[in-house]
C-alpha positions, 0 to 999 in steps of 0.5 A, a space after each residue: 644387706 640385712 641392715 637395710 632390709 631390717 628397717 622400713 625404707 622411709 624410717 631407716 635409722 641408718 639411711 637418709 631418705 634422700 638416698 633411698 633410691 641409691 641403695 634400693 633400686 626400683 627393680 628390688 635390688 639392694 646395693 651393698 652399702 658403705 657405713 661410716 659412724 652408723 650412717 650409710 654414706 655410699 654404695 660399692 661394687 666390684 667391677 672386674 678386679 677393682 672395688 668401686 665406691 660411690 659416696 653420696 657426699 664427702 666424708 670428713 675424718 675425725 681427728 685421731 679416729 679411724 673412719 
């Protein structure tokens, strides 16, 4: 994911430090991310024919605005 690789992991504008290991594995894999309102809030993967999304924390909807 170019957005994640374009910034130092510890100083990312999009990813909170407590979630770095959720996106960057120790083996060097970068998991695809879910971006909401400019922040990485989870990761996703395709398992068989299903999309699986794992959020780091609940995401609140804004009134009148789409996520």
